[in-house]
BAFI-3210 file (N, C-alpha, C; in Angstrom, 3 decimals, decimal comma, padded with zeros to 6 digits):
// residues 87
n [1|2|3|4|5|6|7|8|9|10|11|12|13|14|15|16|17|18|19|20|21|22|23|24|25|26|27|28|29|30|31|32|33|34|35|36|37|38|39|40|41|42|43|44|45|46|47|48|49|50|51|52|53|54|55|56|57|58|59|60|61|62|63|64|65|66|67|68|69|70|71|72|73|74|75|76|77|78|79|80|81|82|83|84|85|86|87]
n.u [-009,718|-012,060|-014,406|-016,368|-018,619|-019,465|-021,559|-020,973|-023,184|-023,435|-023,713|-021,417|-019,485|-016,641|-015,178|-013,520|-015,080|-016,858|-014,856|-013,284|-015,033|-015,189|-012,521|-012,178|-013,942|-012,732|-010,346|-011,135|-010,872|-008,802|-008,131|-006,638|-007,698|-008,783|-009,524|-010,686|-010,562|-010,998|-008,823|-006,926|-005,599|-005,966|-005,024|-007,560|-007,366|-005,997|-006,053|-005,003|-004,648|-007,313|-008,553|-007,041|-008,067|-010,184|-013,024|-016,177|-019,703|-021,992|-020,085|-018,351|-016,830|-014,544|-014,526|-012,158|-011,189|-008,848|-007,999|-008,465|-010,941|-012,182|-014,667|-016,632|-015,515|-015,533|-018,293|-019,228|-018,028|-019,205|-021,926|-021,806|-021,146|-023,408|-025,338|-025,117|-023,172|-024,149|-024,140]
n.v [-010,373|-010,654|-012,546|-013,293|-015,039|-014,963|-015,266|-014,962|-013,496|-012,004|-011,880|-011,860|-012,611|-012,013|-009,896|-007,420|-004,763|-005,101|-005,894|-003,622|-001,830|-003,154|-003,001|-000,238|000,290|-001,268|000,093|002,278|001,766|001,285|-001,179|-004,374|-006,201|-009,197|-011,528|-014,815|-017,839|-021,202|-021,931|-020,068|-016,954|-013,468|-009,988|-007,709|-005,152|-005,021|-004,980|-006,825|-009,021|-009,615|-010,153|-012,340|-014,442|-015,434|-015,595|-016,813|-016,628|-017,584|-018,670|-019,160|-016,980|-015,993|-013,197|-011,409|-009,543|-007,519|-005,467|-002,125|-001,172|-003,450|-004,929|-003,171|-002,771|-005,392|-005,928|-003,904|-004,621|-007,138|-006,372|-004,937|-006,971|-008,691|-007,044|-007,204|-005,512|-002,902|000,568]
n.w [151,548|148,975|147,261|144,423|142,309|138,878|135,972|132,590|130,541|128,342|124,819|123,208|124,878|126,996|125,508|123,416|123,619|125,967|127,760|127,915|129,220|131,697|132,604|132,827|134,952|136,963|137,325|138,766|141,396|144,303|145,256|144,551|141,778|140,425|137,798|137,460|135,695|135,116|136,850|136,059|136,606|136,156|136,008|136,504|135,670|133,385|129,945|128,059|129,749|130,574|128,093|127,343|128,801|127,360|127,692|127,094|126,166|128,701|130,371|133,450|135,784|138,364|140,452|142,064|144,797|146,566|149,056|150,413|149,426|148,475|148,616|147,551|145,015|143,850|143,909|142,195|139,732|139,442|139,222|136,837|135,013|135,292|134,300|131,641|130,689|130,495|130,707]
ca.u [-009,986|-013,487|-014,555|-017,739|-018,666|-020,436|-021,673|-021,004|-024,361|-023,283|-023,623|-020,061|-018,555|-015,840|-014,249|-013,018|-015,898|-017,192|-013,623|-012,882|-015,903|-014,791|-011,214|-012,405|-014,533|-011,727|-009,341|-011,692|-010,648|-007,403|-007,942|-006,244|-008,857|-008,401|-010,545|-010,164|-011,330|-010,271|-007,557|-006,034|-005,944|-005,366|-005,318|-008,749|-007,048|-005,161|-006,829|-004,435|-004,942|-008,733|-008,814|-006,347|-008,882|-011,061|-014,300|-017,316|-021,038|-022,406|-018,963|-018,281|-015,557|-014,492|-014,030|-011,421|-010,699|-008,002|-007,591|-009,366|-012,287|-012,392|-016,083|-017,291|-014,940|-016,040|-019,730|-019,398|-017,681|-020,263|-023,136|-021,552|-021,232|-024,763|-026,204|-024,680|-022,265|-024,859|-023,680]
ca.v [-010,821|-010,836|-013,290|-013,504|-015,728|-014,413|-015,931|-014,001|-013,756|-011,191|-012,812|-011,920|-012,984|-010,939|-009,492|-006,043|-003,680|-005,333|-005,937|-002,227|-001,309|-003,790|-002,450|001,142|000,217|-001,817|001,127|003,290|001,304|001,074|-002,612|-005,256|-006,957|-010,240|-012,415|-016,180|-018,825|-022,471|-021,860|-019,053|-015,663|-012,305|-008,675|-007,142|-003,800|-005,207|-005,406|-008,073|-010,088|-009,964|-010,772|-013,631|-015,485|-016,000|-015,936|-016,775|-016,552|-018,626|-019,193|-018,654|-016,435|-015,482|-011,827|-011,439|-008,231|-007,510|-004,104|-001,369|-001,044|-004,698|-005,307|-002,278|-003,036|-006,667|-005,776|-003,066|-005,451|-008,153|-005,721|-004,616|-008,229|-009,203|-006,129|-007,351|-004,402|-001,652|001,681]
ca.w [150,196|148,720|146,010|143,973|141,020|137,929|134,681|131,485|129,718|127,139|123,687|122,634|125,937|127,586|124,454|123,382|124,182|127,373|128,556|128,131|130,286|132,947|132,999|133,272|136,299|137,879|137,580|139,671|142,764|144,695|145,538|143,466|141,300|139,481|137,255|137,394|134,929|134,981|137,609|135,493|137,207|135,492|136,556|135,872|135,211|132,203|128,778|127,532|130,696|130,513|126,795|127,264|129,424|126,341|128,326|126,188|126,750|129,654|131,134|134,813|136,238|139,733|140,607|143,331|145,217|147,756|149,378|151,275|148,847|147,736|148,526|146,599|143,689|143,344|143,676|141,005|138,573|139,353|138,706|135,426|134,266|135,300|133,538|130,249|130,395|130,240|131,557]
c.u [-011,474|-013,640|-016,030|-017,686|-019,767|-020,422|-021,793|-022,186|-024,335|-023,024|-022,243|-019,035|-017,806|-014,750|-014,090|-013,886|-016,282|-015,958|-013,145|-013,725|-015,469|-013,488|-011,357|-012,986|-013,500|-010,699|-009,853|-011,396|-009,172|-007,108|-007,393|-007,455|-008,377|-009,633|-009,915|-011,125|-010,461|-008,889|-006,540|-006,502|-005,204|-005,796|-006,501|-008,523|-006,190|-005,995|-006,300|-004,727|-006,375|-009,049|-008,182|-007,119|-009,808|-012,410|-015,437|-018,628|-021,319|-021,241|-018,874|-016,879|-015,677|-013,925|-013,415|-010,884|-009,881|-007,507|-008,675|-010,790|-012,680|-013,856|-016,807|-016,812|-015,525|-017,527|-020,003|-019,111|-018,755|-021,531|-022,989|-021,722|-022,677|-025,755|-025,913|-023,910|-022,978|-024,389|-024,869]
c.v [-011,118|-011,461|-013,475|-014,139|-015,138|-015,246|-014,850|-014,356|-012,951|-012,102|-012,897|-012,344|-011,771|-010,547|-007,979|-004,991|-003,932|-005,372|-004,527|-001,591|-001,860|-003,185|-001,023|001,161|-000,251|-000,756|002,267|002,958|001,089|-000,403|-003,326|-006,075|-007,946|-010,970|-013,793|-017,078|-020,062|-022,417|-020,878|-017,692|-014,541|-011,027|-008,077|-005,719|-003,830|-005,732|-006,722|-009,253|-010,558|-010,677|-012,155|-014,767|-016,159|-016,437|-015,749|-016,685|-017,794|-019,302|-018,459|-018,130|-016,039|-014,082|-011,769|-010,051|-008,348|-006,094|-003,395|-001,261|-002,283|-005,075|-004,471|-002,548|-004,310|-006,565|-004,944|-003,863|-006,515|-007,553|-005,358|-005,875|-008,712|-008,276|-006,221|-006,126|-003,141|-000,605|002,357]
c.w [150,068|147,346|145,694|142,588|140,155|136,655|133,615|130,589|128,425|125,945|123,056|123,671|126,448|126,589|124,447|124,079|125,638|128,277|128,868|129,233|131,646|133,471|133,503|134,684|137,312|138,264|138,458|141,136|143,044|144,970|144,309|143,074|140,251|139,001|137,132|136,633|134,775|135,623|137,033|135,985|136,493|136,200|135,792|135,382|133,944|131,035|128,217|128,442|130,585|129,201|126,695|127,932|128,413|126,888|127,324|126,940|127,593|130,363|132,464|135,114|137,704|139,675|141,996|143,623|146,480|147,997|150,161|150,740|148,039|147,572|147,481|145,175|143,082|143,037|142,418|139,736|138,356|138,746|137,238|134,566|134,175|134,602|132,050|129,769|129,946|131,216|132,207]
res [m|y|i|k|t|a|v|i|t|n|k|v|g|l|h|a|r|p|a|t|f|l|i|q|k|a|n|e|y|s|a|g|i|w|l|e|k|d|e|r|r|v|n|a|k|s|l|l|g|v|l|s|l|g|v|g|q|n|e|e|i|k|i|i|g|d|g|t|d|e|n|e|a|v|e|t|i|y|n|l|i|t|s|d|f|e|e]
***
């Protein structure tokens, strides 16, 4: 299991468009990937799950990976978040 913490700096938070980018990236990996905020954990490959966290700007989330490519998956998601979701 690999865990990394990120702060959402995107001005709209983790809502529809950025969440879609995150889910697309998460689905490129075989590892299980979860996002956690305030002790609530959701599947990072699920749009409803990610949106249900209600992550706003300047809020902190944990990115959790578990599987063969967990390190690469978590680092990719972290880099996407810290780039303000630029492709």
